[in-house]
C-alpha positions as CSV (number, residue, x, y, z in Angstrom):
1,X,17.8,-11.3,-20.5
2,X,19.6,-14.7,-20.3
3,X,19.5,-15.4,-24.0
4,X,21.0,-12.1,-25.2
5,X,24.4,-13.5,-26.1
6,X,23.2,-16.5,-28.1
7,X,20.4,-14.6,-29.8
8,X,22.8,-11.9,-30.9
9,X,24.9,-14.6,-32.5
10,X,22.0,-16.1,-34.3
11,X,20.6,-12.9,-35.5
12,X,23.9,-11.4,-36.5
13,X,26.8,-13.4,-37.9
14,X,24.7,-16.6,-38.2
15,X,21.5,-15.0,-39.5
16,X,21.6,-17.3,-42.5
17,X,20.5,-20.3,-40.6
18,X,23.2,-22.9,-40.3
19,X,25.4,-21.4,-43.0
20,X,28.8,-22.9,-42.3
21,X,31.6,-21.2,-40.6
22,X,33.6,-24.5,-40.5
23,X,37.2,-23.8,-39.8
24,X,38.5,-27.3,-38.8
25,X,39.7,-30.2,-40.8
26,X,38.0,-33.6,-41.0
27,X,39.2,-35.5,-38.0
28,X,42.0,-37.9,-38.7
29,X,42.9,-40.9,-36.4
30,X,46.5,-41.0,-35.2
31,X,48.9,-43.6,-36.4
32,X,49.1,-45.7,-33.2
33,X,48.8,-49.4,-34.1
34,X,46.6,-51.8,-32.2
35,X,49.6,-53.4,-30.6
36,X,51.0,-50.0,-29.5
37,X,47.6,-49.1,-28.1
38,X,47.4,-52.3,-26.1
39,X,50.9,-51.6,-24.7
40,X,49.8,-48.1,-23.7
41,X,46.7,-49.5,-22.0
42,X,48.8,-52.0,-20.0
43,X,51.0,-49.1,-18.8
44,X,48.2,-46.7,-18.2
45,X,44.8,-48.6,-17.8
46,X,43.1,-45.4,-16.9
47,X,43.5,-44.3,-20.6
48,X,41.1,-47.0,-21.9
49,X,38.8,-46.4,-18.9
50,X,38.5,-42.7,-19.8
51,X,38.1,-43.6,-23.5
52,X,35.4,-46.1,-22.7
53,X,33.5,-43.7,-20.5
54,X,33.9,-40.9,-23.1
55,X,32.3,-43.2,-25.7
56,X,29.0,-42.7,-23.8
57,X,29.3,-39.1,-22.5
58,X,30.1,-37.7,-25.9
59,X,26.7,-38.8,-27.2
60,X,24.8,-35.6,-26.1
61,X,27.7,-33.4,-25.0
62,X,26.9,-29.7,-25.5
63,X,29.1,-28.1,-28.2
64,X,30.5,-31.5,-29.1
65,X,31.6,-30.6,-32.6
66,X,32.4,-26.9,-32.8
67,X,33.2,-26.1,-29.2
68,X,31.5,-23.6,-26.8
69,X,33.2,-20.6,-28.3
70,X,31.2,-21.1,-31.5
71,X,27.9,-20.4,-29.7
72,X,26.1,-22.9,-32.0
73,X,22.9,-23.8,-30.2
74,X,22.4,-26.6,-32.6
75,X,25.5,-28.5,-31.6
76,X,24.5,-31.1,-29.1
77,X,25.5,-34.5,-30.6
78,X,22.9,-37.2,-31.2
79,X,20.1,-35.0,-29.9
80,X,20.8,-32.4,-32.5
81,X,20.9,-35.2,-35.2
82,X,17.5,-36.5,-34.0
83,X,15.9,-33.0,-34.2
84,X,17.5,-32.4,-37.6
85,X,16.2,-35.7,-39.0
86,X,12.7,-35.0,-37.8
87,X,12.8,-31.4,-39.0
88,X,13.6,-32.8,-42.5
89,X,10.4,-34.9,-42.3
90,X,6.7,-34.2,-42.3
91,X,5.5,-34.3,-38.7
92,X,7.7,-32.0,-36.8
93,X,7.2,-28.3,-37.7
94,X,9.3,-25.3,-36.6
95,X,8.9,-21.6,-37.2
96,X,10.7,-20.0,-40.1
97,X,12.4,-17.1,-38.3
98,X,15.9,-15.7,-37.8
99,X,16.4,-17.8,-34.6
100,X,15.7,-21.2,-36.0
101,X,19.1,-23.0,-36.2
102,X,17.3,-25.9,-37.9
103,X,15.7,-24.0,-40.7
104,X,18.2,-25.6,-43.2
105,X,16.5,-28.9,-42.4
106,X,13.0,-27.5,-42.8
107,X,13.9,-26.0,-46.1
108,X,16.1,-29.0,-47.1
109,X,19.0,-26.7,-48.0
110,X,21.0,-29.0,-45.7
111,X,22.4,-30.6,-48.9
112,X,24.9,-27.8,-49.2
113,X,28.4,-29.3,-48.5
114,X,29.6,-26.2,-46.8
115,X,26.8,-25.9,-44.3
116,X,27.4,-26.6,-40.6
117,X,24.3,-28.6,-39.8
118,X,25.1,-31.5,-42.2
119,X,28.8,-31.4,-41.2
120,X,27.8,-31.9,-37.5
121,X,25.5,-34.8,-38.5
122,X,28.4,-36.4,-40.4
123,X,31.3,-35.7,-38.1
124,X,29.7,-36.7,-34.8
125,X,29.0,-40.3,-35.7
126,X,32.4,-40.8,-37.4
127,X,34.1,-39.3,-34.4
128,X,32.1,-41.8,-32.2
129,X,33.2,-44.6,-34.5
130,X,36.8,-43.6,-34.1
131,X,36.4,-43.7,-30.3
132,X,34.7,-47.1,-30.5
133,X,37.6,-48.4,-32.7
134,X,40.1,-47.2,-30.1
135,X,38.2,-49.1,-27.3
136,X,38.1,-52.3,-29.4
137,X,41.8,-52.1,-30.4
138,X,42.8,-51.6,-26.8
139,X,42.2,-55.3,-26.0
140,X,43.7,-58.5,-27.7
141,X,41.0,-60.1,-29.9
142,X,41.5,-63.4,-28.0
143,X,41.2,-62.0,-24.5
144,X,39.4,-64.1,-22.0
145,X,38.9,-61.2,-19.5
146,X,35.2,-60.8,-19.0
147,X,35.4,-57.0,-18.3
148,X,37.4,-56.5,-21.5
149,X,34.9,-58.6,-23.5
150,X,32.0,-56.6,-22.2
151,X,33.7,-53.4,-23.1
152,X,34.5,-54.5,-26.6
153,X,30.9,-55.8,-27.0
154,X,29.5,-52.4,-26.0
155,X,31.9,-50.6,-28.2
156,X,30.9,-52.7,-31.2
157,X,27.2,-52.1,-30.4
158,X,27.9,-48.4,-30.2
159,X,29.8,-48.5,-33.4
160,X,26.8,-50.1,-35.1
161,X,24.5,-47.5,-33.6
162,X,26.8,-44.7,-35.0
163,X,26.7,-46.3,-38.5
164,X,23.0,-46.4,-38.3
165,X,22.9,-42.7,-37.7
166,X,24.5,-42.3,-41.1
167,X,23.5,-45.1,-43.5
168,X,19.7,-44.3,-43.9
169,X,20.4,-40.7,-44.8
170,X,23.0,-41.1,-47.5
171,X,21.2,-43.8,-49.5
172,X,17.7,-45.1,-50.1
173,X,16.5,-48.2,-48.3
174,X,18.8,-51.2,-48.2
175,X,16.1,-53.8,-48.9
176,X,15.3,-52.3,-52.3
177,X,18.6,-50.8,-53.1
178,X,21.3,-53.2,-51.8
179,X,23.9,-52.2,-54.4
180,X,23.5,-48.4,-54.0
181,X,26.5,-46.6,-52.6
182,X,26.1,-45.7,-49.0
183,X,28.9,-44.4,-46.7
184,X,32.6,-45.3,-46.1
185,X,33.4,-48.0,-43.5
186,X,36.4,-47.2,-41.2
187,X,37.8,-50.7,-41.3
188,X,41.1,-51.7,-39.6
189,X,44.0,-50.5,-41.7
190,X,42.0,-48.6,-44.1
191,X,43.5,-45.6,-45.9
192,X,41.2,-42.9,-44.8
193,X,42.4,-40.6,-47.7
194,X,41.3,-43.2,-50.2
195,X,38.3,-44.9,-48.7
196,X,35.4,-45.3,-51.1
197,X,31.8,-45.6,-50.2
198,X,30.6,-49.1,-49.4
199,X,27.3,-50.4,-50.8
200,X,24.2,-50.4,-48.7
201,X,24.4,-54.2,-48.3
202,X,28.1,-54.0,-47.2
203,X,27.4,-51.3,-44.6
204,X,24.3,-53.0,-43.1
205,X,26.1,-56.4,-43.0
206,X,29.0,-54.8,-41.2
207,X,26.4,-53.4,-38.7
208,X,24.8,-56.8,-38.2
209,X,28.2,-58.4,-37.7
210,X,29.0,-56.0,-34.8
211,X,25.5,-56.5,-33.3
212,X,25.8,-60.3,-33.5
213,X,29.0,-60.0,-31.5
214,X,27.4,-57.7,-29.0
215,X,24.3,-59.9,-28.5
216,X,26.4,-63.0,-27.9
217,X,29.1,-61.4,-25.7
218,X,26.8,-59.3,-23.5
219,X,24.9,-62.3,-22.2
220,X,25.1,-62.1,-18.4
221,X,26.4,-58.5,-18.3
222,X,24.7,-56.3,-15.7
223,X,25.3,-52.7,-16.5
224,X,25.8,-50.1,-13.8
225,X,23.2,-47.8,-15.4
226,X,21.0,-47.4,-18.5
227,X,23.5,-45.2,-20.2
228,X,25.5,-48.4,-21.0
229,X,24.5,-51.1,-23.4
230,X,23.3,-54.5,-22.2
231,X,22.1,-57.5,-24.2
232,X,18.5,-56.2,-24.3
233,X,19.7,-53.0,-26.0
234,X,21.9,-55.0,-28.4
235,X,18.8,-57.1,-29.4
236,X,16.9,-53.8,-29.9
237,X,19.6,-52.4,-32.1
238,X,19.7,-55.6,-34.2
239,X,15.9,-55.4,-34.5
240,X,16.3,-51.9,-36.0
241,X,19.0,-53.2,-38.4
242,X,17.1,-56.2,-39.5
243,X,14.1,-53.9,-40.1
244,X,16.3,-51.7,-42.3
245,X,17.5,-54.7,-44.3
246,X,14.1,-56.2,-44.8
247,X,14.7,-59.2,-42.6
248,X,11.2,-59.1,-41.2
249,X,11.0,-62.3,-39.2
250,X,14.4,-61.6,-37.7
251,X,13.4,-58.1,-36.7
252,X,10.3,-59.4,-35.0
253,X,12.2,-62.1,-33.1
254,X,14.9,-59.6,-32.0
255,X,12.3,-57.1,-30.9
256,X,10.5,-59.7,-28.8
257,X,13.8,-60.6,-27.1
258,X,14.6,-57.0,-26.5
259,X,11.2,-56.3,-24.8
260,X,12.2,-58.8,-22.1
261,X,10.9,-57.6,-18.7
262,X,10.3,-54.0,-19.9
263,X,6.8,-52.5,-19.8
264,X,5.5,-49.5,-21.8
265,X,4.6,-46.4,-19.9
266,X,1.0,-46.5,-18.7
267,X,-1.7,-44.1,-19.8
268,X,-1.4,-42.3,-16.5
269,X,2.4,-42.0,-16.8
270,X,2.2,-40.3,-20.1
271,X,-0.7,-38.0,-19.0
272,X,1.7,-35.4,-18.0
273,X,5.0,-34.1,-19.6
274,X,7.6,-36.8,-19.3
275,X,10.3,-38.4,-21.5
276,X,13.0,-36.5,-19.6
277,X,14.4,-39.0,-17.0
278,X,16.3,-42.1,-17.6
279,X,14.7,-43.9,-14.7
280,X,11.4,-43.9,-16.5
281,X,10.5,-47.6,-16.6
282,X,10.0,-47.8,-20.3
283,X,13.4,-46.5,-21.2
284,X,15.8,-49.2,-22.3
285,X,18.8,-47.0,-23.1
286,X,19.4,-43.3,-22.7
287,X,21.6,-40.5,-21.8
288,X,22.1,-39.1,-18.3
289,X,22.6,-35.3,-18.5
290,X,24.2,-33.7,-15.5
291,X,23.7,-30.2,-14.1
292,X,27.4,-29.6,-14.5
293,X,27.2,-30.2,-18.3
294,X,24.6,-27.5,-18.8
295,X,25.9,-24.7,-16.6
296,X,26.0,-21.3,-18.4
297,X,25.5,-21.1,-22.2
298,X,26.0,-24.9,-22.5
299,X,22.4,-25.2,-21.5
300,X,21.3,-23.7,-24.8
301,X,23.0,-26.5,-26.8
302,X,20.8,-29.3,-25.3
303,X,17.7,-31.2,-26.2
304,X,15.8,-29.6,-23.3
305,X,16.5,-26.2,-24.6
306,X,15.1,-27.1,-28.0
307,X,12.4,-29.7,-27.7
308,X,10.9,-29.1,-24.3
309,X,8.4,-26.3,-24.1
310,X,9.0,-25.9,-20.4
311,X,12.6,-24.6,-20.0
312,X,12.8,-21.1,-18.5
313,X,16.3,-20.7,-19.9
314,X,15.9,-22.5,-23.2
315,X,16.4,-21.4,-26.7
316,X,13.1,-22.6,-28.3
317,X,10.7,-21.3,-25.7
318,X,12.3,-17.8,-25.8
319,X,12.2,-17.6,-29.6
320,X,8.9,-19.2,-30.6
321,X,10.8,-22.2,-32.0
322,X,9.2,-24.9,-29.8
323,X,8.6,-27.8,-32.2
324,X,5.0,-28.3,-33.2
325,X,3.2,-31.3,-34.7
326,X,2.0,-31.0,-38.3
327,X,-1.8,-30.5,-38.1
328,X,-2.1,-33.2,-40.8
329,X,-1.0,-35.9,-38.3
330,X,-2.6,-34.2,-35.2
331,X,-6.0,-34.3,-36.8
332,X,-5.7,-38.0,-37.4
333,X,-5.1,-38.8,-33.7
334,X,-8.4,-40.0,-32.0
335,X,-9.6,-37.8,-29.1
336,X,-9.6,-41.0,-26.9
337,X,-5.9,-41.4,-27.4
338,X,-3.9,-40.0,-24.5
339,X,-1.2,-39.0,-26.9
340,X,-3.4,-36.3,-28.5
341,X,-2.6,-34.3,-25.4
342,X,1.1,-34.4,-26.1
343,X,0.5,-31.3,-28.2
344,X,-1.6,-28.2,-27.8
345,X,-4.7,-28.0,-29.8
346,X,-5.7,-25.1,-32.0
347,X,-6.8,-23.2,-28.9
348,X,-3.4,-23.8,-27.2
349,X,-4.8,-26.2,-24.6
350,X,-3.9,-29.7,-23.5
351,X,-5.0,-31.9,-20.6
352,X,-1.3,-32.5,-19.8
353,X,-1.1,-28.9,-18.5
354,X,-3.7,-29.5,-15.7
355,X,-2.0,-29.3,-12.3
356,X,1.2,-27.8,-13.6
357,X,2.8,-24.5,-12.4
358,X,5.6,-22.6,-14.2
359,X,8.2,-22.4,-11.5
360,X,6.9,-20.3,-8.6
361,X,5.3,-17.7,-10.8
362,X,1.8,-18.7,-10.0
363,X,1.1,-19.2,-13.7
364,X,-0.7,-22.5,-13.8
365,X,-2.3,-25.1,-16.1
366,X,-4.0,-23.8,-19.3
367,X,-2.6,-20.3,-18.7
368,X,1.0,-21.5,-19.3
369,X,1.0,-21.5,-23.1
370,X,-0.2,-17.9,-23.3
371,X,2.0,-16.5,-20.6
372,X,5.0,-14.3,-21.6
373,X,7.9,-13.8,-19.3
374,X,8.6,-10.1,-18.9
375,X,12.4,-10.8,-19.2
376,X,11.9,-12.5,-22.6
377,X,12.8,-16.0,-21.6
378,X,9.5,-17.4,-22.6
379,X,7.1,-16.2,-25.3
380,X,3.6,-17.6,-25.9
381,X,3.6,-21.1,-27.3
382,X,2.3,-21.5,-30.9
383,X,-0.7,-23.7,-31.5
384,X,0.1,-27.4,-31.8
385,X,3.4,-26.9,-29.8
386,X,4.5,-30.1,-28.1
387,X,4.1,-30.6,-24.4
388,X,5.3,-34.2,-24.6
389,X,8.7,-33.5,-23.1
390,X,8.9,-32.4,-19.5
391,X,11.8,-31.0,-17.5
392,X,13.9,-33.2,-15.2
393,X,14.5,-30.3,-12.9
394,X,10.9,-29.2,-12.9
395,X,8.4,-27.3,-15.1
396,X,9.9,-23.8,-15.7
397,X,13.3,-24.8,-14.6
398,X,16.4,-22.9,-15.8
399,X,18.5,-26.0,-15.6
400,X,18.4,-27.8,-19.0
401,X,19.7,-31.2,-17.8
402,X,17.0,-33.4,-19.4
403,X,18.0,-37.0,-20.0
404,X,17.3,-38.4,-23.5
405,X,15.9,-41.7,-24.7
406,X,17.9,-43.6,-27.3
407,X,15.6,-46.6,-27.1
408,X,12.2,-47.1,-25.5
409,X,10.4,-50.4,-25.2
410,X,7.4,-49.0,-27.1
411,X,9.5,-48.9,-30.2
412,X,10.2,-52.6,-29.8
413,X,6.4,-53.4,-29.8
414,X,6.1,-51.5,-33.0
415,X,9.1,-53.1,-34.7
416,X,7.7,-56.5,-33.7
417,X,4.3,-55.6,-35.2
418,X,5.9,-54.5,-38.5
419,X,8.1,-57.6,-38.6
420,X,5.2,-59.8,-38.1
421,X,3.0,-58.0,-40.6
422,X,5.6,-58.3,-43.3
423,X,6.4,-61.9,-42.7
424,X,2.9,-63.1,-43.4
425,X,1.7,-63.1,-39.7
426,X,-0.7,-60.3,-40.1
427,X,-3.2,-61.5,-37.4
428,X,-0.4,-61.7,-34.8
429,X,0.6,-58.2,-35.8
430,X,-2.9,-56.9,-35.4
431,X,-3.3,-58.6,-32.0
432,X,0.0,-57.1,-30.8
433,X,-0.9,-53.6,-32.0
434,X,-4.3,-53.9,-30.3
435,X,-2.7,-55.0,-27.1
436,X,-0.1,-52.2,-27.1
437,X,-2.4,-49.3,-28.0
438,X,-5.5,-50.5,-26.0
439,X,-3.5,-51.1,-22.8
440,X,-1.1,-48.2,-22.9
441,X,-2.5,-45.4,-25.1
442,X,-6.1,-45.6,-26.2
443,X,-8.6,-48.1,-24.7
444,X,-11.0,-47.5,-27.6
445,X,-8.5,-48.5,-30.2
446,X,-9.3,-51.2,-32.7
447,X,-6.7,-51.9,-35.4
448,X,-9.2,-53.5,-37.8
449,X,-11.4,-50.3,-37.7
450,X,-8.7,-48.3,-39.6
451,X,-9.0,-47.6,-43.3
452,X,-5.2,-47.8,-43.6
453,X,-3.3,-50.8,-44.7
454,X,-1.8,-52.7,-41.7
455,X,1.8,-51.4,-42.5
456,X,0.5,-47.9,-42.8
457,X,-1.3,-48.2,-39.5
458,X,1.9,-49.4,-37.8
459,X,3.7,-46.4,-39.3
460,X,0.9,-44.1,-38.0
461,X,1.5,-45.5,-34.5
462,X,5.3,-45.0,-34.9
463,X,4.8,-41.4,-36.0
464,X,2.7,-40.6,-33.0
465,X,4.6,-42.5,-30.4
466,X,8.2,-41.6,-31.5
467,X,7.5,-38.0,-32.6
468,X,10.5,-35.8,-31.9
469,X,12.8,-38.7,-31.2
470,X,14.6,-38.8,-34.6
471,X,12.9,-41.6,-36.4
472,X,10.8,-40.0,-39.1
473,X,13.2,-39.6,-42.1
474,X,14.7,-43.1,-41.7
475,X,11.2,-44.6,-41.5
476,X,10.0,-42.7,-44.5
477,X,12.9,-43.8,-46.7
478,X,12.8,-47.4,-45.4
479,X,9.1,-47.6,-46.3
480,X,9.6,-46.0,-49.7
481,X,7.1,-43.2,-48.8
482,X,6.8,-39.7,-50.2
483,X,7.4,-36.7,-48.0
484,X,4.0,-35.1,-47.4
485,X,3.8,-31.9,-45.4
486,X,0.7,-30.3,-46.8
487,X,-2.5,-31.2,-48.8
488,X,-2.7,-28.4,-51.2
489,X,-5.7,-26.1,-50.6
490,X,-7.8,-28.9,-49.2
491,X,-6.7,-28.4,-45.6
492,X,-5.3,-25.6,-43.5
493,X,-1.6,-26.1,-42.8
494,X,0.7,-24.9,-40.0
495,X,3.8,-25.5,-42.0
496,X,5.6,-22.2,-42.8
497,X,5.5,-21.4,-46.5
498,X,9.3,-21.8,-47.0
499,X,9.0,-25.4,-45.7
500,X,5.6,-26.2,-47.3
501,X,6.4,-28.7,-50.1
502,X,6.0,-32.4,-50.8
503,X,8.6,-34.7,-52.4
504,X,8.4,-38.0,-54.3
505,X,9.7,-41.0,-52.6
506,X,12.5,-41.5,-55.1
507,X,13.6,-37.8,-55.2
508,X,17.4,-37.8,-55.1
509,X,17.4,-34.7,-52.9
510,X,16.3,-36.9,-50.0
511,X,19.8,-38.3,-49.9
512,X,22.4,-36.3,-47.9
513,X,25.5,-34.9,-49.5
514,X,29.0,-35.2,-48.1
515,X,30.7,-32.5,-46.2
516,X,33.3,-30.6,-48.2
517,X,35.9,-31.8,-45.7
518,X,35.1,-35.4,-46.5
519,X,35.4,-35.2,-50.2
520,X,38.4,-32.9,-50.1
521,X,40.2,-35.2,-47.7
522,X,38.9,-38.6,-49.0
523,X,39.9,-38.7,-52.6
524,X,37.7,-41.8,-53.2
525,X,34.4,-40.2,-52.3
526,X,31.7,-39.9,-55.0
527,X,29.0,-37.6,-53.9
528,X,25.3,-38.1,-54.1
529,X,23.6,-36.5,-57.1
530,X,20.0,-36.2,-58.3
531,X,17.0,-34.2,-57.3
532,X,16.9,-30.5,-56.8
533,X,16.1,-28.1,-54.0
534,X,12.4,-28.3,-53.4
535,X,10.2,-25.3,-54.0
536,X,7.4,-24.0,-51.8
537,X,4.0,-25.5,-52.9
538,X,5.4,-28.3,-55.1
539,X,3.7,-31.7,-55.4
540,X,0.5,-30.7,-53.6
541,X,-1.4,-33.9,-54.6
542,X,1.1,-36.4,-53.0
543,X,-0.3,-38.6,-50.2
544,X,1.5,-40.9,-47.8
545,X,-1.2,-43.4,-46.7
546,X,-1.3,-42.1,-43.2
547,X,-2.5,-38.5,-43.3
548,X,-4.7,-38.9,-46.4
């Protein structure tokens, strides 16, 4: 059985899901000055080229934090963060078993400062920020070299993206809590051993400053592939940031510019498992995963191994941990919406399975969910398991080299709709929402037929469209919504009992805690407090305006 090694690790020494075995110190930058770095770059220009390239490849690198010897199947950079952030939310459900490396997120025990999962989610963005800072410092600020300016602009956009993977999780929303403490900013010349948390407003203004530079300086830049950042992506990132800051009109304007010549995937194009190849036309920015990166056990520490149901050498499909949709959300999706088929129904069927074959086994179509591999590399899928994400190397492939979307144009339509709705242009927002959904997802859709408020309807569309891509928790906190995973005894739930709880929107437990290596090394850190570990069954009467 191909998973023997990693399953033994999970069931043995790491049986307590994600309990930390951290044995390394918080990463410290070296003491090379910007001037010295520029001199090194002049002597050895390949150094900065390698650093610039690494700024992108590290994004989803398997075993990026702990290394391959750790055997941590949850260590795959931003993809792991995206799955963690959705697992802490309401719509993505995973089993509560000994093989679920993300159970700390489901149970919200991820606030323990000694646990590995929250450390990964803290270290990876800050490591990326350090690499971005090196790229930026490698060039004189007043350089006129176009290639250097493009590299600096991409590094500043990437740095902003990294801060945006931290800020929403350590504080409540910026628009309503501008003066709340957020995260430390790694400014030039800062004493990392005495670097206090900046306020929400300071962090997001720093992000906007970087993105303003990127938008301006990337004009005219033609990237070699969609793994790099061009002006459209910079506009998209700034649209996200403006949305987080409550700059509604600016968010709508940036999203419109980001859309540019991109077109959403058609109904036909999402009528089969996809979201796994960077050349999909609706992807604006993503990660190109190579076969070489996933050879051997490295294939277990990948998004394909965890979120795709169709890997024949993947962790989730072999352990019944394929992510499912919460039945609360699934039941609200109209039958006429093509996205309803992105998940199995209660009978473990989906129209997306028609015409598929699992490798060369002869197992086809609706028989795939119930089929069990005799070698143990695939168990039957649970009801409501996702079939949204395909396999780049083919259904039933043993090569987990799926690409991953960091930004799709569909998100920009939904950002623009929200920005319009919240800047007193509601009819334009409704028209845009109708245009997007009717043309690309559900021809029968009518925005004004919904009983939800307009902003809740837009969130509903985001929750369906962006499911599994890492947006839920940031959206929930930005919108000031409670966490609603179940409806008491009123409706059957597919959430495991240990994860079955609701939380008030202002519950302090929703804010991440700092890793012990941050507050032990950085003497200025004041940790988050408030709230308490949620208990199974708590707050059954809470509702979120979408799944009511």
